[in-house]
C-alpha positions as a printed NumPy array, in Angstrom:
array([[  8.161,  25.428, -11.738],
       [  9.598,  22.046, -12.667],
       [  7.108,  19.359, -13.724],
       [  7.483,  16.002, -11.973],
       [  7.394,  12.722, -13.869],
       [  4.073,  11.842, -12.249],
       [  2.537,  15.179, -13.23 ],
       [  3.757,  14.658, -16.792],
       [  2.273,  11.144, -16.871],
       [ -1.042,  12.415, -15.554],
       [ -1.186,  15.195, -18.138],
       [ -0.171,  12.875, -20.966],
       [ -2.706,  10.236, -19.887],
       [ -5.493,  12.814, -19.761],
       [ -4.636,  14.099, -23.244],
       [ -4.508,  10.6  , -24.696],
       [ -7.825,   9.675, -23.117],
       [ -9.426,  12.902, -24.329],
       [ -8.161,  12.369, -27.87 ],
       [ -9.598,   8.829, -27.954],
       [-12.884,   9.535, -26.163],
       [-15.103,   9.926, -29.228],
       [-13.737,   6.713, -30.754],
       [-14.614,   4.793, -27.579],
       [-17.951,   6.563, -27.16 ],
       [-17.313,   7.141, -23.449],
       [-20.376,   8.438, -21.614],
       [-18.129,  10.294, -19.143],
       [-14.416,  11.095, -19.189],
       [-12.71 ,   9.858, -16.006],
       [ -9.178,  11.145, -15.402],
       [ -8.221,   9.929, -11.915],
       [ -9.108,   7.752,  -8.96 ],
       [-11.029,   9.947,  -6.537],
       [-11.164,   7.389,  -3.738],
       [-11.078,   3.723,  -2.806],
       [-13.564,   2.309,  -0.304],
       [-13.18 ,  -0.865,   1.763],
       [-15.573,  -2.791,   3.977],
       [-13.942,  -3.733,   7.298],
       [-15.287,  -5.409,  10.465],
       [-13.752,  -2.782,  12.771],
       [-13.38 ,   0.737,  11.359],
       [-11.236,   2.09 ,  14.189],
       [ -8.706,  -0.756,  14.048],
       [ -8.468,  -0.62 ,  10.24 ],
       [ -8.009,   3.147,  10.331],
       [ -5.24 ,   2.875,  12.911],
       [ -3.495,   0.263,  10.756],
       [ -3.517,   2.501,   7.679],
       [ -2.233,   5.423,   9.729],
       [  0.542,   3.393,  11.383],
       [  1.73 ,   1.77 ,   8.15 ],
       [  1.005,   4.436,   5.518],
       [  0.402,   7.681,   7.43 ],
       [ -3.183,   8.268,   6.267],
       [ -4.788,  11.155,   8.162],
       [ -8.457,  11.268,   9.228],
       [-10.44 ,  13.698,   7.092],
       [-13.89 ,  12.562,   8.232],
       [-14.855,  10.371,  11.179],
       [-18.325,   8.812,  11.272],
       [-17.658,   6.727,  14.372],
       [-18.13 ,   2.982,  14.206],
       [-19.889,   3.153,  10.833],
       [-17.151,   4.717,   8.772],
       [-14.045,   6.811,   8.375],
       [-12.215,   8.614,   5.579],
       [ -8.439,   8.946,   5.499],
       [ -6.739,  11.408,   3.213],
       [ -3.842,  11.118,   0.82 ],
       [ -2.331,  14.001,  -1.101],
       [ -4.307,  13.362,  -4.292],
       [ -7.234,  11.154,  -3.23 ],
       [ -8.44 ,   9.237,  -0.191],
       [ -9.335,   5.889,   1.389],
       [-12.811,   5.309,   2.831],
       [-13.546,   2.578,   5.382],
       [-17.082,   1.339,   6.069],
       [-18.199,  -1.142,   8.699],
       [-19.26 ,  -4.578,   7.446],
       [-18.752,  -8.168,   8.507],
       [-16.994,  -9.355,   5.333],
       [-13.776,  -7.429,   4.516],
       [-13.259,  -6.496,   0.893],
       [-13.78 ,  -3.879,  -1.778],
       [-16.865,  -1.768,  -1.075],
       [-16.473,   0.45 ,  -4.15 ],
       [-14.052,   2.69 ,  -5.95 ],
       [-14.709,   6.091,  -7.43 ],
       [-13.207,   7.411, -10.679],
       [-12.874,  11.197, -10.781],
       [-14.46 ,  13.219, -13.605],
       [-13.498,  16.878, -14.07 ],
       [-16.465,  19.205, -13.53 ],
       [-18.961,  16.381, -13.011],
       [-22.543,  17.355, -12.151],
       [-22.91 ,  14.633,  -9.515],
       [-26.619,  15.274,  -8.916],
       [-27.359,  14.999, -12.631],
       [-25.218,  11.908, -13.276],
       [-27.998,   9.538, -12.243],
       [-30.324,  10.657, -15.031],
       [-27.565,  10.199, -17.635],
       [-26.747,   6.73 , -16.321],
       [-30.432,   5.737, -16.365],
       [-30.873,   7.042, -19.899],
       [-28.059,   4.775, -21.094],
       [-29.184,   1.646, -19.226],
       [-26.659,   1.515, -16.364],
       [-29.289,   0.965, -13.615],
       [-27.749,   3.418, -11.121],
       [-28.61 ,   3.639,  -7.451],
       [-27.988,   6.354,  -4.868],
       [-25.278,   5.562,  -2.33 ],
       [-26.173,   8.852,  -0.663],
       [-28.303,  11.813,  -1.802],
       [-27.112,  12.769,  -5.317],
       [-24.199,  10.287,  -5.173],
       [-24.863,   7.744,  -7.933],
       [-23.281,   4.304,  -8.253],
       [-23.592,   1.387, -10.658],
       [-22.217,  -2.145, -10.91 ],
       [-19.842,  -3.455, -13.554],
       [-20.566,  -6.875, -15.169],
       [-18.944,  -8.681, -12.196],
       [-20.691,  -6.677,  -9.505],
       [-17.788,  -4.341,  -8.713],
       [-19.406,  -1.162,  -7.454],
       [-18.15 ,   2.196,  -8.633],
       [-19.524,   5.683,  -8.602],
       [-18.367,   8.726, -10.499],
       [-17.14 ,  11.655,  -8.399],
       [-16.091,  15.183,  -9.193],
       [-12.29 ,  15.011,  -9.426],
       [-11.503,  17.358,  -6.53 ],
       [-13.998,  16.011,  -3.975],
       [-12.761,  16.545,  -0.385],
       [ -9.645,  18.43 ,  -1.521],
       [-10.069,  21.037,   1.24 ],
       [-10.384,  18.371,   3.944],
       [ -7.26 ,  16.59 ,   2.705],
       [ -5.303,  19.865,   2.629],
       [ -6.362,  20.673,   6.185],
       [ -5.417,  17.199,   7.44 ],
       [ -1.943,  17.555,   5.918],
       [ -1.551,  21.028,   7.41 ],
       [ -2.316,  19.705,  10.893],
       [ -0.09 ,  16.627,  10.547],
       [  2.508,  17.152,   7.783],
       [  4.915,  14.389,   8.883],
       [  3.077,  11.453,  10.464],
       [  5.012,   8.974,  12.564],
       [  4.33 ,   6.058,  10.228],
       [  6.361,   3.258,   8.652],
       [  5.755,   4.599,   5.117],
       [  4.043,   7.748,   3.796],
       [  1.413,   7.13 ,   1.127],
       [  0.513,   9.926,  -1.28 ],
       [ -2.273,   8.444,  -3.402],
       [ -4.259,   5.411,  -4.524],
       [ -2.025,   4.452,  -7.451],
       [ -4.34 ,   1.801,  -8.891],
       [ -7.138,  -0.639,  -8.157],
       [ -6.847,  -4.203,  -9.511],
       [-10.216,  -5.898, -10.051],
       [-11.119,  -9.556, -10.537],
       [-13.285, -10.003, -13.623],
       [-14.689, -13.089, -15.338],
       [-14.245, -11.766, -18.897],
       [-11.524,  -9.186, -19.563],
       [-12.838,  -8.214, -22.995],
       [-16.341,  -7.573, -21.701],
       [-15.029,  -5.508, -18.779],
       [-12.755,  -3.431, -21.009],
       [-15.736,  -2.583, -23.216],
       [-17.885,  -1.704, -20.192],
       [-15.309,   0.643, -18.611],
       [-14.523,   2.273, -21.945],
       [-18.204,   2.832, -22.719],
       [-18.871,   4.373, -19.299],
       [-15.641,   6.284, -18.646],
       [-13.834,   6.674, -21.977],
       [-10.65 ,   5.037, -20.663],
       [ -7.557,   4.363, -22.737],
       [ -6.19 ,   0.795, -22.889],
       [ -2.579,   1.205, -21.782],
       [ -1.687,  -2.483, -21.992],
       [ -3.632,  -5.613, -22.918],
       [ -2.974,  -9.342, -22.506],
       [ -5.109, -12.442, -22.948],
       [ -6.162, -12.498, -19.284],
       [ -5.478,  -8.937, -18.151],
       [ -5.831,  -5.314, -19.188],
       [ -4.684,  -1.967, -17.804],
       [ -6.857,   1.116, -18.302],
       [ -5.397,   4.598, -17.883],
       [ -6.851,   7.134, -15.458],
       [ -4.394,  10.007, -15.85 ],
       [ -1.669,   9.35 , -13.27 ],
       [ -3.706,   6.401, -11.901],
       [ -5.054,   3.263, -13.547],
       [ -7.421,   0.309, -13.255],
       [ -6.039,  -3.217, -13.662],
       [ -8.376,  -6.024, -14.743],
       [ -7.382,  -9.631, -14.029],
       [ -9.411, -12.503, -15.407],
       [-10.458, -14.952, -12.69 ],
       [-13.005, -17.759, -12.867],
       [-14.913, -16.196,  -9.993],
       [-14.96 , -12.516, -10.924],
       [-15.798,  -9.689,  -8.567],
       [-13.927,  -7.867,  -5.83 ],
       [-10.446,  -6.446,  -5.558],
       [ -7.458,  -8.574,  -6.499],
       [ -5.367,  -5.928,  -4.747],
       [ -5.027,  -2.167,  -4.471],
       [ -1.894,  -0.067,  -4.61 ],
       [ -0.723,   3.082,  -2.831],
       [  2.124,   5.267,  -4.058],
       [  4.562,   6.114,  -1.263],
       [  7.238,   8.757,  -0.803],
       [ 10.908,   7.879,  -1.298],
       [ 10.104,   4.426,  -2.627],
       [ 12.968,   1.943,  -2.69 ],
       [ 11.885,  -1.72 ,  -2.611],
       [ 14.636,  -3.092,  -0.371],
       [ 14.27 ,  -0.258,   2.141],
       [ 10.473,  -0.614,   2.151],
       [ 10.681,  -4.355,   2.844],
       [ 13.189,  -3.753,   5.623],
       [ 10.961,  -1.128,   7.269],
       [  7.908,  -3.378,   7.107],
       [  9.853,  -6.351,   8.52 ],
       [ 11.184,  -4.189,  11.338],
       [  7.578,  -3.583,  12.407],
       [  6.493,  -7.209,  12.063],
       [  4.764,  -6.947,   8.685],
       [  5.613,  -9.736,   6.248],
       [  5.864,  -8.715,   2.616],
       [  6.525, -10.232,  -0.801],
       [  8.6  ,  -8.657,  -3.554],
       [  7.914,  -9.168,  -7.268],
       [ 10.493,  -7.265,  -9.29 ],
       [ 10.173,  -3.721,  -7.889],
       [  6.675,  -4.248,  -6.441],
       [  6.015,  -4.914,  -2.744],
       [  2.863,  -6.655,  -1.45 ],
       [  1.603,  -7.271,   2.076],
       [ -1.684,  -8.046,   3.859],
       [ -3.589,  -5.46 ,   5.822],
       [ -5.218,  -6.055,   9.195],
       [ -8.139,  -7.875,   7.526],
       [ -6.134,  -9.98 ,   5.079],
       [ -6.655,  -7.746,   2.031],
       [ -3.708,  -7.529,  -0.367],
       [ -1.989,  -4.137,  -0.448],
       [  0.695,  -3.145,  -2.936],
       [  3.023,  -0.175,  -2.527],
       [  4.956,   1.467,  -5.324],
       [  6.778,   4.6  ,  -6.363],
       [  4.792,   7.65 ,  -7.463],
       [  5.691,   7.072, -11.136],
       [  4.452,   3.463, -11.202],
       [  2.481,   2.726, -14.379],
       [  1.729,  -0.531, -16.232]])
């Protein structure tokens, strides 16, 4: 079976991170983005937007309080809240004992809290909430959703959360925090930004005076071609901005969404 470029990148990223883990002293070894979670004022409307634009299928519906929409390799969670923004994101750790993660986090001073029974979260230095998940969480639900609806009638077809870009007040401090917790490899580093590898995914850190929250988040889409993507979005009344080969637009609640090809890396 032929290996795709994205699969090769994911494998290479995992090997590099594993080789460098001891040097960084990572408490865990994260290798992917398991899911991205947003707070939205109206869960149903936000869910319909992400289906119409990116073809995300429902894998769990909690009514007005929340909804989960699957991608091929991870998923998007939507939770009801008055102020739209990043709720949390979840790095995936192979073979993680989720119930036991809380004790490890406590032992090392991360002040974890339970989002749900045996689901442990902690805050980075700027208050960005993340919780570690077992890498393949909800894989069966995603597979079933794709089986029922293999070709959604959507403008684009998203396949995964490519990356999450966070606002931080001190890039150096945040790099150290994410490396210490997750053993991540620094793929690229500037004076006011850094890119941390998560296998085929990554975390981007952008220094802002007021840190905290998502700068933007990015979904990989099938058959990505920037000009064609912009034309499709415009045809359906969605304004977008192009920066080199990257396309950005606002979702229903004004949050910045980027779309890219499946091989997009920093």
